[in-house]
C-alpha positions as CSV (number, residue, x, y, z in Angstrom):
1,M,-18.9,-9.9,20.7
2,A,-15.1,-9.7,20.9
3,C,-13.5,-6.2,19.6
4,V,-10.7,-5.5,17.5
5,L,-9.7,-2.0,18.1
6,I,-8.2,0.6,15.3
7,V,-6.6,3.3,17.3
8,K,-6.5,6.1,14.8
9,T,-3.9,8.4,15.3
10,G,-4.4,11.2,12.8
11,D,-6.1,11.7,9.6
12,A,-5.2,11.1,5.4
13,Y,-4.6,13.9,2.9
14,P,-8.0,14.9,2.2
15,E,-8.6,14.4,-1.7
16,V,-7.2,10.8,0.1
17,V,-10.5,10.6,2.7
18,D,-12.5,11.5,-0.5
19,Q,-11.1,8.8,-3.2
20,Y,-10.3,6.1,-0.6
21,G,-11.2,6.9,2.9
22,D,-9.5,7.8,6.1
23,F,-6.4,5.6,7.7
24,E,-9.2,3.4,9.8
25,T,-11.5,2.9,6.3
26,L,-8.2,1.5,4.8
27,F,-7.8,-0.9,7.7
28,E,-11.6,-1.7,7.5
29,K,-11.5,-2.8,4.0
30,Q,-8.1,-4.8,4.4
31,L,-9.6,-6.7,7.2
32,S,-13.2,-6.7,6.5
33,T,-12.9,-10.3,4.0
34,A,-11.3,-11.6,6.5
35,L,-12.9,-10.8,10.4
36,P,-13.9,-14.1,11.8
37,A,-17.7,-13.9,13.0
38,H,-16.9,-13.6,16.7
39,L,-15.2,-10.4,16.2
40,D,-15.7,-7.0,15.2
41,L,-14.4,-4.1,14.3
42,Q,-14.1,-0.6,16.2
43,V,-12.4,2.5,16.0
44,W,-11.0,5.1,18.5
45,D,-9.7,8.6,17.8
46,A,-7.2,8.7,20.2
47,Q,-6.5,12.8,18.9
48,R,-10.3,13.9,19.5
49,N,-10.9,11.0,22.6
50,P,-8.6,11.3,25.5
51,T,-10.7,7.9,26.9
52,A,-8.7,5.0,26.6
53,P,-11.1,2.2,26.2
54,A,-10.4,-0.5,28.7
55,L,-7.7,-3.4,27.8
56,D,-10.3,-6.3,29.3
57,G,-12.6,-5.9,26.1
58,L,-10.2,-6.0,23.5
59,A,-9.1,-9.0,21.3
60,G,-6.7,-6.9,19.9
61,I,-5.3,-3.5,19.0
62,L,-4.0,-1.9,15.2
63,I,-2.9,1.4,15.9
64,T,-2.8,3.8,12.2
65,G,-0.5,5.9,10.9
66,S,-0.6,10.1,11.3
67,H,1.0,13.1,9.7
68,S,2.0,13.8,12.9
69,M,5.5,13.4,14.5
70,V,6.3,11.2,17.5
71,S,9.0,13.2,18.2
72,D,6.8,16.2,19.0
73,A,5.3,14.3,22.0
74,E,1.6,15.7,21.3
75,P,0.2,15.4,24.9
76,W,-2.0,12.7,23.3
77,S,0.5,10.7,22.0
78,E,2.0,10.6,25.0
79,A,-0.8,9.9,27.2
80,L,-1.0,6.0,24.9
81,K,2.2,5.5,26.1
82,P,1.5,4.0,29.6
83,W,-2.1,2.4,28.0
84,L,0.4,0.7,25.2
85,K,2.9,-0.9,28.1
86,A,0.1,-1.9,29.9
87,A,-1.5,-3.9,26.9
88,L,1.8,-5.2,26.5
89,A,1.9,-6.5,29.9
90,N,-1.4,-7.8,29.3
91,N,-0.5,-9.7,26.2
92,T,-3.1,-7.7,24.4
93,P,-2.6,-8.7,20.6
94,M,-0.9,-5.3,18.6
95,L,-0.1,-4.4,15.4
96,G,1.5,-0.7,15.1
97,V,1.7,0.6,11.6
98,C,3.7,3.4,10.7
99,Y,3.2,6.3,13.1
100,G,2.0,3.1,15.4
101,H,5.8,1.7,15.2
102,Q,7.5,4.7,16.1
103,L,5.0,5.1,18.8
104,M,5.2,1.7,20.1
105,A,9.1,1.4,20.2
106,D,9.4,4.7,21.9
107,S,6.6,3.5,24.4
108,F,8.9,0.5,25.3
109,G,12.0,2.2,25.1
110,G,13.1,3.1,21.9
111,V,13.9,6.2,20.1
112,S,12.0,7.6,16.9
113,D,12.9,10.8,15.4
114,Y,13.6,12.3,11.8
115,H,15.4,10.1,9.5
116,P,18.9,11.7,8.8
117,A,18.5,10.4,5.2
118,G,15.4,12.5,5.0
119,R,11.6,11.4,4.0
120,E,11.1,7.6,2.5
121,S,7.9,7.6,0.1
122,G,6.9,5.2,-2.8
123,T,6.7,1.4,-3.6
124,H,10.1,-0.2,-2.3
125,T,12.1,-3.4,-1.7
126,V,11.7,-4.7,2.0
127,R,13.9,-7.9,3.1
128,L,13.2,-10.3,6.5
129,T,16.0,-10.7,8.7
130,Q,16.6,-14.3,9.6
131,A,14.1,-13.7,12.6
132,G,11.9,-12.4,10.3
133,Q,11.8,-15.7,8.3
134,Q,10.6,-17.5,11.7
135,D,8.3,-15.3,13.0
136,P,5.0,-16.6,13.1
137,L,3.4,-13.8,11.5
138,F,5.9,-13.0,8.6
139,S,6.9,-16.2,7.9
140,Q,4.6,-16.5,5.2
141,L,6.0,-13.5,3.6
142,P,8.7,-13.9,1.0
143,E,12.2,-13.3,2.1
144,R,12.4,-10.0,-0.3
145,F,8.5,-7.9,-0.5
146,A,7.1,-5.1,-1.9
147,A,5.6,-2.5,0.5
148,H,4.5,0.8,0.1
149,L,5.7,3.6,2.3
150,T,5.5,7.4,3.5
151,H,7.2,8.6,6.6
152,A,9.6,11.3,7.3
153,Q,10.8,10.0,11.0
154,S,11.8,6.2,11.8
155,V,12.9,4.4,15.2
156,M,16.2,5.5,15.3
157,Q,17.2,3.3,18.2
158,A,14.9,0.1,18.9
159,P,14.0,-0.9,22.3
160,Q,16.2,-3.1,24.4
161,G,14.6,-7.1,23.6
162,N,13.1,-6.5,21.2
163,T,13.6,-8.5,17.8
164,V,14.0,-7.0,14.3
165,L,12.2,-8.6,11.4
166,A,12.6,-6.9,8.6
167,H,14.6,-3.7,6.9
168,N,15.8,-2.3,3.9
169,S,19.0,0.3,3.0
170,H,16.4,3.2,4.0
171,D,15.4,1.9,7.3
172,A,17.1,-0.6,9.6
173,H,13.8,-1.4,11.5
174,Q,11.4,-1.5,8.9
175,A,9.4,-4.4,11.5
176,L,10.0,-4.9,15.2
177,R,8.4,-7.9,17.4
178,Y,8.2,-7.2,21.3
179,G,6.5,-9.7,22.7
180,P,4.7,-13.2,21.5
181,R,1.6,-11.3,19.9
182,Q,3.1,-7.6,19.7
183,W,4.5,-6.5,16.1
184,S,4.7,-3.0,14.4
185,V,6.0,-2.0,10.5
186,Q,6.8,1.2,9.1
187,F,5.3,0.3,6.3
188,H,1.7,0.5,5.4
189,P,0.0,-2.6,4.7
190,E,-3.0,-0.8,4.3
191,F,-2.0,1.3,1.3
192,T,-3.2,0.0,-2.2
193,A,-1.2,1.5,-4.9
194,H,-4.6,4.3,-5.8
195,V,-3.5,5.5,-2.2
196,M,0.1,5.3,-2.4
197,C,0.0,7.0,-5.4
198,A,-2.1,9.8,-4.1
199,Y,0.4,10.6,-1.4
200,L,3.5,10.6,-3.7
201,K,1.3,13.3,-6.2
202,R,0.7,15.7,-2.5
203,Q,4.4,14.8,-1.3
204,Q,5.9,15.9,-4.7
205,A,7.7,19.6,-3.7
206,A,9.3,17.7,-0.1
207,L,10.3,14.8,-2.8
208,L,12.4,17.1,-5.4
209,D,14.0,19.2,-2.4
210,Q,15.6,16.0,-1.2
211,G,16.5,15.0,-4.3
212,E,14.2,12.4,-5.4
213,E,12.3,12.1,-9.0
214,P,8.5,11.7,-8.2
215,D,7.3,10.4,-11.5
216,T,10.4,8.1,-11.6
217,L,8.6,6.8,-7.8
218,L,5.3,7.4,-9.2
219,A,5.9,4.8,-12.2
220,N,7.5,2.0,-9.3
221,V,4.4,1.9,-7.9
222,I,3.0,-1.3,-7.7
223,D,0.6,-4.0,-5.7
224,C,2.0,-4.7,-2.5
225,S,-0.9,-7.6,-1.6
226,E,2.0,-9.8,0.3
227,A,2.5,-6.9,2.7
228,S,-0.9,-6.0,2.9
229,S,-1.4,-10.0,3.9
230,L,-0.2,-9.0,7.5
231,L,-3.2,-7.4,8.6
232,R,-5.1,-9.8,8.1
233,R,-2.7,-13.0,9.1
234,F,-2.8,-10.7,12.1
235,L,-6.2,-11.8,12.9
236,A,-5.4,-15.2,13.8
237,F,-3.6,-14.0,16.9
238,V,-6.3,-12.7,18.6
């Protein structure tokens, strides 16, 4: 049976894990109802297990978010870069999310670092570029859609040869395409509204420090079914 590998790059907050599951579980919940019979999901914890799986047995790769920072260049994270480059060269389907988005961009020649405007958290509008409206994965989304976001770092410089598929007022690189079946997104398609609220409650002090209104952000959290559909549609490319 072909395997879609979830690369776990970190742990969610303990209260999120207790109530809703860790990052990989959030992915599994979104994908389980759409997973074809010939595919199964497996998880590789890249932080705790340094041995990368062979690419030959993988139908696709999903890379989770993390509370780590790509610019810290932790050894486990740096070790993923040649593996991701090999996956791109192999045309293995990939979708990176948040940390996965920043790590893929960094691996392929871009730069990920702290955003000068600070953290972006909450449910915010993301807009497709013209290329995004024509992209095989993104084209079924409306030109403007709501997405859950929580990140302090961003892709500050995209790799040469990539295609920008989505952006918003905070981030010029909300979604990128690197090859025919390789994408990454800054937003969290695996998050539910409950998970987004849990993150905002945990981040209240940090958000207040940068002049945000946590109560307003919480009140604006909505269901983001259009964004979450990307995970299920990704399966069509594996």
